[in-house]
N, C-alpha and C positions, 0 to 999 in steps of 0.2 A: 101863505101864512109864514111870516118872518120869525126868526129866532127871538127877536126883541118882543114881539107880541106873545109868543109862547112863554117867555120868561115873565112878562108882565101878568099873564093869565095865571101863572103859578103863584106869584107873589101877592098880587092884588087883583083878583078877577074882574071886578066892575070897571077898573081902569082900562083893561084890555078890550072891552066891548064898547068903549066910549063913543065911537063913530057909527055904531050899528043901530042906534035909535034909542029912544027913551024906554021903550018896553023891554028891550034886552038888558039895559042897565038895571032896571028895577028887578027883573027876574033874577039876574045874576047876584044882585046885592042881597035880595031876600034869601036866596039859597046859600050865600056866603054867611049870612047871619045864622042860618040853621046849622051850618057846618062848613068848614073850609073846603073839604073834598067835594061836596056837591056843587059848590060855587066854581071850583076849578074845572070840574067836568063840564058844567053848563057853558062856561066861557070857551073852553076848547071846542065844544060842539058848535057853538055859534060862530066862532072864528073859522072853523073848517067847512061851514056851509057855503058852497059856491054861489048860491042864488042871491045872497044878500051882500 
């Protein structure tokens, strides 16, 4: 997980998970609409997952 991705996840979470698939983008986008903090947390969890 690079520093640029972490910064992107903090500023605009859906952009950080752009290459992780459509489902991840939708989930992070919906969580970001509900609140900025849940979107950031979801983006960081998805980025930190080594399986994807």
